[in-house]
C-alpha positions as CSV (number, residue, x, y, z in Angstrom):
1,M,44.7,90.2,45.0
2,T,42.8,93.5,43.0
3,Y,39.8,95.1,43.7
4,K,38.2,97.2,42.5
5,L,36.1,101.1,44.3
6,L,33.1,100.4,44.8
7,R,31.9,103.6,47.1
8,M,32.9,105.6,49.5
9,E,32.0,107.2,52.4
10,K,32.3,109.4,56.0
11,S,33.2,106.5,58.6
12,K,31.3,105.8,61.5
13,R,34.9,104.5,62.6
14,K,35.9,107.1,66.1
15,H,38.2,109.2,64.7
16,K,38.4,108.3,61.2
17,K,37.2,111.3,58.4
18,Y,36.4,108.1,55.2
19,V,35.9,104.4,54.4
20,A,37.1,102.4,51.6
21,V,34.9,100.1,49.8
22,L,36.6,97.6,48.3
23,E,35.4,94.5,46.4
24,N,37.6,92.2,45.6
25,T,37.5,91.3,42.6
26,K,38.2,87.6,42.4
27,T,36.1,86.3,45.8
28,N,33.8,89.5,45.4
29,R,34.7,89.8,49.2
30,L,33.8,92.7,51.1
31,K,37.0,94.7,52.4
32,S,36.5,98.5,54.5
33,V,39.9,101.0,54.4
34,H,39.1,103.5,57.3
35,F,41.4,106.0,56.8
36,G,42.4,109.9,57.9
37,D,42.2,111.5,61.3
38,S,39.5,113.3,61.9
39,R,40.7,115.6,64.2
40,Y,43.8,117.1,61.7
41,E,43.5,118.9,59.3
42,H,44.1,118.0,55.3
43,Y,45.7,119.5,52.2
44,K,42.1,119.5,50.1
45,D,39.6,116.8,50.7
46,Q,38.8,115.6,46.5
47,T,35.6,113.0,47.2
48,K,32.3,113.7,46.2
49,I,31.0,113.7,49.3
50,K,33.0,116.6,51.0
51,A,31.9,116.3,54.2
52,W,35.5,117.2,55.7
53,K,35.9,120.5,53.5
54,H,35.7,122.5,56.5
55,L,39.1,121.3,57.5
56,D,41.3,122.1,53.8
57,H,44.4,123.9,54.5
58,L,45.5,124.4,51.4
59,D,49.7,125.6,52.7
60,R,52.0,123.9,50.2
61,A,54.2,123.5,52.5
62,R,52.9,121.3,54.8
63,L,51.7,119.3,51.3
64,K,55.2,118.9,50.6
65,R,56.1,118.0,54.2
66,F,53.7,115.5,54.3
67,R,53.9,113.5,50.3
68,D,57.7,113.6,51.5
69,R,56.9,111.5,55.0
70,F,54.1,109.1,53.3
71,R,55.6,108.2,49.8
72,N,56.0,105.4,50.6
73,M,53.9,103.9,52.8
74,A,50.7,105.2,49.9
75,K,52.6,102.8,47.3
76,K,51.1,100.0,48.8
77,K,47.5,99.7,46.7
78,Y,44.7,100.5,48.1
79,S,46.0,101.3,52.2
80,A,45.1,104.2,54.1
81,A,47.9,105.9,53.3
82,Y,47.2,105.4,49.3
83,F,43.4,106.7,49.4
84,A,44.5,109.7,52.5
85,M,47.5,110.6,49.6
86,K,44.8,110.5,46.8
87,Y,41.7,111.8,48.7
88,L,42.8,114.5,51.2
89,W,46.4,115.4,50.1
């Protein structure tokens, strides 16, 4: 399936930072992907919203360790790991 990113919003789900709203290009159905745990820091908030910028840690060693752990999970396009890697790490 192919999706198009429509928008990013601050998530209303408990302990989640953002939600990516996607549209299936064939069926026009919407899909929501919640990502980022609001209880933890991330490397750098690169969304346009910047609602969680105060949790940026900018530690390169932590960035490398996170990417090493999540590299395979983030390969699945439009997954929560994909969006976390792209916009928070």
